[in-house]
C-alpha positions as CSV (number, residue, x, y, z in Angstrom):
1,M,0.0,0.0,0.0
2,M,1.5,3.3,-1.1
3,Q,1.8,6.2,1.4
4,T,0.5,9.6,0.5
5,P,3.5,11.8,0.0
6,L,4.0,14.5,2.7
7,R,2.8,17.8,1.4
8,I,5.1,20.8,2.4
9,S,3.8,24.3,1.7
10,F,6.0,27.1,0.3
11,E,5.4,29.0,3.5
12,Q,6.9,26.1,5.6
13,V,9.9,26.2,3.4
14,L,10.3,30.0,3.7
15,E,9.9,29.8,7.5
16,N,12.8,27.3,7.8
17,I,15.5,28.8,5.6
18,N,18.4,30.9,7.0
19,E,17.9,33.8,4.6
20,A,15.7,36.7,5.7
21,I,12.7,37.1,3.3
22,C,10.5,40.2,2.9
23,V,7.8,40.5,0.3
24,V,6.1,43.8,-0.6
25,D,3.3,44.7,-3.1
26,K,3.6,47.2,-5.8
27,D,2.8,50.0,-3.3
28,A,5.7,48.9,-1.1
29,V,3.3,47.5,1.6
30,V,4.8,44.6,3.4
31,T,2.8,41.4,2.8
32,Y,5.1,38.8,4.3
33,I,8.3,38.3,6.3
34,N,9.8,35.1,7.6
35,K,11.3,34.1,11.0
36,S,14.8,34.8,9.8
37,F,13.8,38.4,8.9
38,E,12.3,38.9,12.4
39,A,15.6,37.6,14.0
40,T,17.9,39.6,11.7
41,Y,16.1,42.9,12.1
42,G,14.5,42.5,15.5
43,I,11.0,43.2,14.1
44,K,7.9,41.1,14.7
45,R,5.7,40.5,11.7
46,G,2.7,42.0,13.5
47,E,4.5,45.3,13.6
48,I,5.5,45.5,9.9
49,V,3.1,43.5,7.8
50,G,0.4,45.7,6.3
51,K,2.6,48.8,6.6
52,T,4.8,50.5,4.0
53,V,8.3,49.2,4.1
54,H,9.9,52.7,4.1
55,T,8.3,53.4,7.5
56,F,10.9,51.0,8.9
57,F,13.6,51.0,6.2
58,P,13.7,54.3,4.3
59,N,16.5,53.0,2.1
60,A,15.1,49.5,1.6
61,L,16.5,48.0,-1.6
62,C,13.0,46.8,-2.7
63,L,12.0,50.4,-3.1
64,K,14.7,50.9,-5.7
65,V,13.6,47.7,-7.4
66,L,9.9,48.8,-7.6
67,Q,11.1,52.2,-9.0
68,Q,13.5,50.8,-11.6
69,R,11.5,47.6,-12.3
70,K,14.7,45.4,-12.4
71,A,16.6,43.3,-9.9
72,V,19.4,44.7,-7.7
73,E,21.7,42.0,-6.3
74,Y,24.4,41.5,-3.7
75,V,24.3,44.8,-1.9
76,E,26.0,44.8,1.5
77,H,24.1,46.1,4.5
78,R,24.7,46.4,8.3
79,P,21.3,46.2,10.0
80,R,22.8,46.3,13.5
81,E,26.1,46.5,15.3
82,G,28.2,43.4,14.5
83,N,25.9,42.1,11.8
84,V,26.5,42.1,8.0
85,V,24.0,40.9,5.4
86,M,24.1,40.6,1.7
87,I,20.8,41.8,0.1
88,S,19.3,40.9,-3.3
89,S,15.9,42.2,-4.4
90,I,13.9,40.9,-7.4
91,P,10.7,42.4,-8.9
92,I,7.6,40.1,-9.1
93,Y,5.6,40.2,-12.3
94,E,2.2,38.7,-13.2
95,N,1.3,38.8,-16.9
96,D,4.0,41.5,-17.5
97,A,2.5,43.6,-14.7
98,L,4.6,44.5,-11.7
99,I,2.8,43.3,-8.6
100,G,5.6,43.6,-6.0
101,A,9.1,42.6,-5.0
102,V,10.9,40.2,-2.8
103,S,14.1,40.8,-0.8
104,I,16.4,38.0,0.2
105,D,18.9,38.9,2.9
106,Q,21.7,36.5,3.6
107,D,23.6,36.8,6.9
108,I,27.3,36.9,6.0
109,T,28.5,38.0,9.5
110,E,30.5,34.8,10.1
111,I,31.9,34.8,6.6
112,R,33.0,38.4,6.9
113,R,34.5,37.8,10.3
114,I,36.6,34.9,8.9
115,S,37.6,37.0,5.9
116,N,38.6,39.9,8.1
117,E,40.7,37.6,10.3
118,L,42.4,36.3,7.2
119,E,43.0,39.8,5.9
120,E,44.2,40.9,9.3
121,A,46.6,37.9,9.5
122,K,47.9,38.9,6.0
123,N,48.4,42.5,7.0
124,R,50.1,41.4,10.2
125,I,52.6,39.3,8.3
126,K,53.2,42.1,5.8
127,Y,53.6,44.8,8.5
128,L,55.9,42.6,10.6
129,E,58.0,41.7,7.6
130,Y,58.2,45.4,6.6
131,A,59.1,46.5,10.2
132,E,61.7,43.7,10.5
133,E,63.3,44.7,7.2
134,I,63.8,48.3,8.5
135,I,65.2,47.0,11.8
136,Q,67.6,44.6,10.0
137,T,68.6,47.4,7.6
138,I,69.6,49.5,10.7
139,H,71.4,46.6,12.4
140,G,73.1,45.7,9.2
141,K,74.7,49.1,8.9
142,S,78.1,49.9,10.3
143,G,79.8,52.8,12.1
144,F,77.7,55.9,12.6
145,Q,75.0,54.7,10.1
146,K,73.6,52.8,13.1
147,V,72.9,56.1,15.0
148,L,69.4,57.4,14.4
149,Y,69.2,61.2,14.3
150,K,68.0,64.2,12.3
151,S,68.9,67.1,14.6
152,K,71.7,69.5,13.7
153,L,73.3,68.9,17.2
154,M,73.8,65.2,16.5
155,Y,74.9,65.9,12.9
156,D,77.7,68.1,14.1
157,L,78.7,65.6,16.8
158,I,78.9,62.8,14.3
159,M,80.9,64.8,11.8
160,L,83.4,65.4,14.6
161,A,83.3,61.8,15.8
162,Q,84.0,60.6,12.2
163,R,87.1,62.7,12.0
164,V,88.2,61.4,15.4
165,A,87.6,57.8,14.3
166,E,90.1,58.2,11.5
167,S,92.9,58.9,14.0
168,D,94.3,56.5,16.5
169,A,94.0,58.8,19.5
170,S,92.4,58.0,22.8
171,V,88.8,59.2,23.1
172,M,86.7,60.2,26.1
173,I,83.0,60.0,25.6
174,V,80.9,61.8,28.3
175,G,77.2,62.1,28.7
176,E,74.3,61.1,31.0
177,S,73.4,57.5,31.5
178,G,71.3,56.1,28.7
179,T,72.5,58.5,26.0
180,G,74.2,55.9,23.8
181,K,77.9,56.3,24.7
182,D,78.5,52.6,23.9
183,L,76.9,53.0,20.5
184,F,79.3,55.9,19.7
185,A,82.3,53.8,20.9
186,Q,81.3,50.9,18.6
187,A,80.8,53.4,15.7
188,I,84.3,55.0,16.3
189,H,85.8,51.5,16.2
190,G,83.7,50.6,13.2
191,E,85.0,53.5,11.1
192,S,88.6,53.3,12.3
193,M,91.6,51.5,10.8
194,R,91.2,48.8,13.5
195,K,87.6,47.8,12.4
196,E,88.7,44.3,11.4
197,R,90.3,43.7,14.8
198,P,88.6,43.0,18.2
199,F,86.3,45.5,20.0
200,V,86.5,44.6,23.7
201,V,84.1,46.1,26.3
202,V,85.0,46.4,29.9
203,D,82.3,47.7,32.3
204,C,84.4,49.2,35.1
205,S,81.3,49.6,37.4
206,S,80.5,45.9,37.4
207,I,83.9,44.4,38.2
208,P,84.9,44.1,41.9
209,A,88.1,46.0,42.7
210,M,90.0,42.9,43.7
211,L,89.3,41.3,40.3
212,M,89.9,44.3,38.2
213,E,93.7,43.8,37.6
214,S,93.3,40.1,36.5
215,E,90.3,41.1,34.4
216,L,92.2,43.8,32.5
217,F,95.6,42.1,32.3
218,G,95.0,38.4,32.9
219,Y,97.0,36.1,35.1
220,E,99.5,33.3,35.0
221,A,98.8,29.7,36.0
222,G,98.7,29.3,39.8
223,A,98.8,33.1,40.4
224,F,96.2,32.8,43.2
225,T,93.9,30.2,44.8
226,G,91.1,29.2,42.4
227,A,93.0,30.5,39.3
228,N,92.7,28.6,36.0
229,K,95.5,26.0,35.8
230,K,96.4,27.3,32.3
231,G,96.2,31.0,33.2
232,K,93.9,33.5,31.5
233,Q,94.2,36.3,29.0
234,G,93.1,39.7,30.1
235,K,91.0,42.2,28.1
236,F,94.0,44.1,26.9
237,E,95.5,41.0,25.5
238,I,92.3,40.0,23.8
239,A,91.9,43.5,22.3
240,N,95.5,43.5,20.8
241,G,95.4,45.2,17.4
242,G,91.9,46.5,18.1
243,T,90.0,48.8,20.5
244,I,89.2,48.4,24.2
245,F,86.2,50.3,25.5
246,L,86.5,51.2,29.2
247,D,82.9,52.0,30.1
248,E,82.2,53.9,33.3
249,I,85.9,54.7,33.7
250,G,85.0,57.0,36.7
251,E,84.4,53.8,38.8
252,L,88.0,52.6,38.3
253,P,89.8,52.3,41.7
254,L,92.8,54.7,42.2
255,E,95.3,51.8,42.4
256,M,94.1,50.5,39.0
257,Q,94.2,54.0,37.5
258,S,98.0,54.2,38.0
259,K,98.5,50.7,36.5
260,L,96.2,51.6,33.5
261,L,98.2,54.8,33.0
262,R,101.4,52.8,32.9
263,V,100.0,50.4,30.3
264,L,98.8,53.4,28.1
265,E,102.2,55.0,28.3
266,S,104.3,51.9,27.6
267,Q,101.9,49.7,25.7
268,E,103.0,46.8,27.8
269,F,101.9,45.1,31.0
270,Y,102.4,42.0,33.2
271,R,99.9,39.4,33.9
272,V,99.1,38.9,37.6
273,G,101.8,36.6,38.8
274,G,103.8,37.0,35.6
275,V,107.4,38.1,35.1
276,K,107.4,38.5,31.3
277,P,106.1,41.8,29.8
278,I,103.4,41.5,27.2
279,K,103.4,44.1,24.4
280,V,100.1,45.2,23.0
281,D,98.8,47.7,20.4
282,V,95.4,48.9,21.6
283,R,93.4,52.0,21.1
284,V,91.5,53.1,24.2
285,I,88.0,54.6,24.2
286,A,86.7,55.6,27.7
287,A,83.2,56.7,28.7
288,T,81.7,58.1,31.9
289,N,78.5,59.8,33.1
290,R,80.4,61.3,36.1
291,A,81.9,64.7,36.3
292,L,85.6,63.8,36.1
293,V,86.7,67.4,36.5
294,S,85.2,67.5,39.9
295,M,86.8,64.1,40.7
296,L,90.2,65.5,39.8
297,S,89.8,68.3,42.4
298,Q,88.6,65.7,45.0
299,G,91.6,63.4,44.3
300,T,89.4,60.5,43.3
301,F,90.6,60.4,39.7
302,R,94.2,60.9,38.6
303,K,94.9,64.0,36.5
304,D,97.7,62.3,34.5
305,L,95.3,59.5,33.5
306,Y,92.6,62.0,32.7
307,Y,94.8,63.9,30.3
308,R,96.1,60.7,28.7
309,L,92.6,59.5,28.0
310,N,91.1,62.8,27.2
311,V,92.9,63.5,23.9
312,F,89.5,64.0,22.2
313,T,86.2,64.5,24.1
314,L,82.8,63.7,22.7
315,K,79.9,64.9,24.7
316,I,76.7,63.0,23.8
317,P,73.7,65.3,24.3
318,A,70.8,64.3,26.5
319,L,67.7,63.3,24.6
320,R,65.8,66.4,25.9
321,E,68.5,68.5,24.2
322,R,67.7,67.0,20.8
323,P,63.8,66.8,20.6
324,D,63.9,66.7,16.8
325,D,65.3,63.2,17.0
326,I,62.5,61.9,19.3
327,P,59.9,61.1,16.6
328,L,62.5,59.2,14.6
329,L,63.4,57.1,17.6
330,I,59.8,56.6,18.5
331,D,59.0,55.2,15.0
332,F,62.0,52.9,15.1
333,Y,61.4,51.4,18.5
334,L,57.6,51.2,17.7
335,K,58.5,48.9,14.8
336,R,61.2,47.0,16.8
337,Y,59.0,46.1,19.7
338,S,56.0,45.4,17.4
339,V,58.2,42.7,15.8
340,L,59.5,41.4,19.1
341,N,56.0,41.2,20.6
342,N,54.3,40.0,17.3
343,R,51.8,42.8,17.3
344,I,50.7,45.3,14.6
345,I,51.1,48.7,16.3
346,D,51.2,50.9,13.2
347,R,49.4,54.0,14.6
348,I,50.4,56.4,17.3
349,D,48.2,59.4,18.0
350,P,49.9,62.7,17.0
351,E,49.3,64.1,20.5
352,V,51.2,61.2,22.0
353,T,54.2,62.0,19.8
354,A,53.9,65.7,20.8
355,I,53.7,64.8,24.5
356,L,56.7,62.5,24.3
357,R,58.6,65.2,22.4
358,H,58.2,67.5,25.3
359,Y,58.8,65.0,28.1
360,H,62.2,65.6,29.8
361,W,63.5,62.0,29.5
362,P,65.8,61.7,32.6
363,G,66.7,58.2,31.4
364,N,67.4,59.4,27.9
365,V,67.3,56.9,25.0
366,R,67.3,53.9,27.3
367,E,64.1,55.2,29.0
368,L,62.5,55.9,25.6
369,K,63.2,52.3,24.5
370,N,61.6,51.1,27.7
371,V,58.6,53.3,27.3
372,M,58.0,52.3,23.7
373,E,58.1,48.6,24.7
374,R,55.5,49.2,27.4
375,L,53.3,51.2,25.1
376,V,53.4,48.4,22.5
377,V,52.4,45.8,25.1
378,L,49.6,48.0,26.5
379,A,48.3,49.3,23.2
380,D,44.6,48.9,22.4
381,G,44.2,47.3,19.0
382,N,46.8,48.7,16.7
383,S,47.0,52.2,18.1
384,I,48.8,53.9,21.0
385,S,46.8,56.7,22.7
386,A,47.7,59.3,25.4
387,K,45.7,57.5,28.1
388,Q,48.5,54.9,28.4
389,L,51.3,57.4,29.0
390,P,50.9,57.9,32.8
391,M,51.2,54.1,33.2
392,V,54.6,54.0,31.4
393,L,56.4,57.2,32.4
394,E,57.7,55.9,35.7
395,N,59.8,58.9,36.5
396,L,56.8,61.3,36.6
397,Q,55.9,60.4,40.2
398,R,59.5,60.7,41.4
399,L,59.7,64.1,39.9
400,E,56.4,65.2,41.3
401,D,57.5,64.0,44.8
402,G,60.2,66.6,45.0
403,E,63.1,66.1,42.6
404,K,61.8,68.4,39.8
405,P,58.1,69.2,40.5
406,E,58.0,72.0,37.9
407,L,58.8,69.4,35.1
408,A,56.1,67.1,36.4
409,A,53.6,70.0,36.5
410,Q,54.5,71.0,32.9
411,F,54.0,67.4,31.7
412,K,50.6,67.1,33.5
413,T,49.6,70.4,31.9
414,L,50.3,68.8,28.5
415,L,48.1,65.8,29.3
416,K,45.3,68.1,30.3
417,L,45.7,70.2,27.2
418,E,45.4,67.0,25.1
419,E,42.2,66.2,26.8
420,T,40.9,69.7,26.2
421,L,41.8,69.5,22.5
422,F,40.1,66.2,22.2
423,A,36.9,67.5,23.7
424,A,36.9,70.5,21.4
425,E,37.6,68.3,18.4
426,Q,34.7,66.0,19.4
427,Q,32.3,68.9,19.7
428,A,33.3,70.2,16.2
429,I,32.8,66.7,14.7
430,M,29.3,66.3,16.3
431,R,28.2,69.7,15.0
432,A,29.4,68.9,11.5
433,L,27.6,65.6,11.5
434,E,24.4,67.3,12.7
435,A,24.7,70.0,10.0
436,A,25.3,67.3,7.4
437,G,22.3,65.2,8.5
438,N,24.7,62.5,9.7
439,N,26.2,62.1,6.2
440,K,29.9,61.5,6.9
441,A,31.1,62.5,3.5
442,K,29.4,65.9,3.8
443,A,30.6,66.3,7.4
444,A,34.2,65.6,6.3
445,K,33.8,68.4,3.7
446,I,32.5,70.8,6.3
447,L,35.5,70.0,8.6
448,D,37.9,70.2,5.6
449,I,39.5,66.8,6.4
450,P,39.7,63.5,4.4
451,R,36.8,61.1,5.0
452,S,39.3,58.5,6.3
453,T,40.5,60.9,9.0
454,L,36.9,61.5,10.1
455,Y,36.3,57.8,10.3
456,Y,39.5,57.3,12.4
457,K,38.5,60.2,14.7
458,L,35.0,58.8,15.1
459,Q,36.4,55.4,16.0
460,K,38.8,57.0,18.5
461,M,35.8,58.8,20.1
462,E,33.9,55.6,20.3
463,T,36.9,53.8,21.9
464,K,37.4,56.6,24.4
465,K,33.6,56.5,25.3
466,S,33.6,52.7,25.8
467,N,36.7,53.0,28.1
468,A,35.3,55.8,30.1
């Protein structure tokens, strides 16, 4: 016995498909919507059926179809925050007479999300490759090409340092901590006749006084308890033919200062426990952040050693003395720490750059590097904004507590000014949008800014509002 086939109505089909369906008659009155339409647009059929569609959707695609009497397909629409639909609308004819139109809205939110993630991943790879290429280009350079600058002050200093590098004279590099004295020492060696020979660094502040002599000049086998049975070369011996960089020379004990002077004068020394002189050919570059002239008068640094080392003096300016270089350094370290942290931070608000340019930077370039790394880690999305600055400028509280309260006050004034400017800009944008009937293209023309800039500022306003 044959069973009667199950009859399924067209309405049952329409009610169970994922696409949102809306049917209107020739007068644009809604005659039918399905469950997917209700869910997509948040409208119950009892609210819209029997009413003209433009009451709810003034720019409904079916209105255009009724007017033009031809189909319009694949138009993207965002009915609500986070939703994306692709709309197609087709005219309905009966005996060549137009009797209405049907709109089919396909939810492509998930497809668009996946597409955006793929595009973001591609952009991440491209940006990180681009940033890494710039970083490698800088690292691959030699001598003073590694120094990032654009200020006249640094240009003049580098011109002098290049002339000094061509000689074989001793050099004294002075400057505050974090200014890059070690970078200059490497650059001088890199552009000298000794560049193919060793460049040996000795941090005089980190070596205990009792070990300083053996560190500089080495020792013979069995020279003291615990010594290497084969003996050990000292830094001067390793640097033979090249350059030795004595960093923080002001920390060198007085006893070692006299021994160092003797080596510089005679170009020979004895290992600890040794009886045979060792001849060396070494260029000496010294650096300090201390006031050696004051130490001379106090008797804590030998005058004869000072004059022997100080054939040429290079004073590295503090970062606050060369503000024109700050944006260049910000850009470089933004890229560097984006690569190291695998993040795309390709936008920094202009007011952030302005504030950082006026900050006093007590820690100099070392502090700037530290601040940029923190900003990259703390950044929202791909942008750095001014709200993150108080969290990363750790010296601000110390200055406010008494060291230099006037600098802290000036900086806080800059932060308040940034907030005031933002509020004024926000008010101008809202007035322009109101005058343009919320048409962003017209508003951008009123403000005399590119539409992309307006979109960015609106996004920034929204972000600031959500974080408030």
